[in-house]
MIGUDO-98414 format. One record per residue (C-alpha): residue in one letter; x negated, y negated, z negated. Coordinates in steps of 0.25 Angstrom, whole numbers, plus 2048, in hexadecimal, padded with zeros to 3 digits. Each point is the difference from the previous one (the first is absolute). Example, Ala and Ser with C-alpha at 12.3 -4.5 7.8 and 13.67 -1.06 7.14 Angstrom:
! residues 2
 resn   X   Y   Z
    a 7CF 812 7E1
    s 7FA 7F2 802
! end
This chain:
! residues 73
 resn   X   Y   Z
    x 6C1 4CB 965
    x 80F 7FF 7FE
    x 805 7FD 7F2
    x 80A 809 7F9
    x 7FF 80C 80A
    x 7F7 809 7F8
    x 805 80A 7F5
    x 7FD 7FE 7F1
    x 7F3 806 7FC
    x 800 804 7F2
    x 7FB 80A 7F5
    x 807 80D 7FE
    x 7FD 80D 7F8
    x 7FE 80D 808
    x 803 80D 7F8
    x 7F9 80D 807
    x 807 80E 7FF
    x 7F6 804 7F4
    x 804 7F3 7F8
    x 7F4 7F8 803
    x 803 7F1 803
    x 7F9 7F4 806
    x 804 7F2 803
    x 7FF 7FB 80F
    x 805 7F5 808
    x 80B 803 80A
    x 80C 7FA 807
    x 809 80C 7FB
    x 80A 7FC 7F6
    x 7FE 7F4 7F7
    x 7F6 7FC 7F6
    x 7FE 80A 7F5
    x 808 80C 806
    x 7FC 80E 7FF
    x 7FE 809 80C
    x 801 80F 7FC
    x 7F9 808 80B
    x 806 80E 804
    x 7F4 804 808
    x 7F2 7FB 7FE
    x 7F1 805 803
    x 801 809 7F4
    x 80C 807 805
    x 801 7FF 80F
    x 7FC 80D 807
    x 7F7 7F8 80A
    x 7F7 7FD 7F4
    x 802 80C 7F7
    x 7FD 80A 80B
    x 80F 804 802
    x 801 807 7F2
    x 80C 7F9 7FC
    x 80E 7FF 807
    x 807 7F3 804
    x 80D 7FD 7F8
    x 80C 802 809
    x 807 7F3 7FE
    x 80E 801 805
    x 7FF 80D 806
    x 7F9 7FB 80C
    x 7F5 80A 801
    x 80A 80C 7FE
    x 809 7FA 80A
    x 7F4 7FF 80A
    x 7FC 80E 7FD
    x 80E 806 802
    x 802 7F9 80D
    x 7F2 803 806
    x 7FB 80C 7F7
    x 803 80A 80B
    x 7F7 7F9 80B
    x 7F3 806 7FA
    x 7F7 807 809
! end
């Protein structure tokens, strides 16, 4: 295995949308960073049965709907 080609693997804290948090090891960020999730299994429609809506970050969903909304059957 080549030396110094692999990313740093360290401990980070992950905060879910409901405020629960846990520690895990990751290559994201740096040691001790906090990763705040926008979507997780407690809020994603795929796991909740579609009862909640996704946040429209930067207007992407509304922009898509405006461009392609009239194409419905």
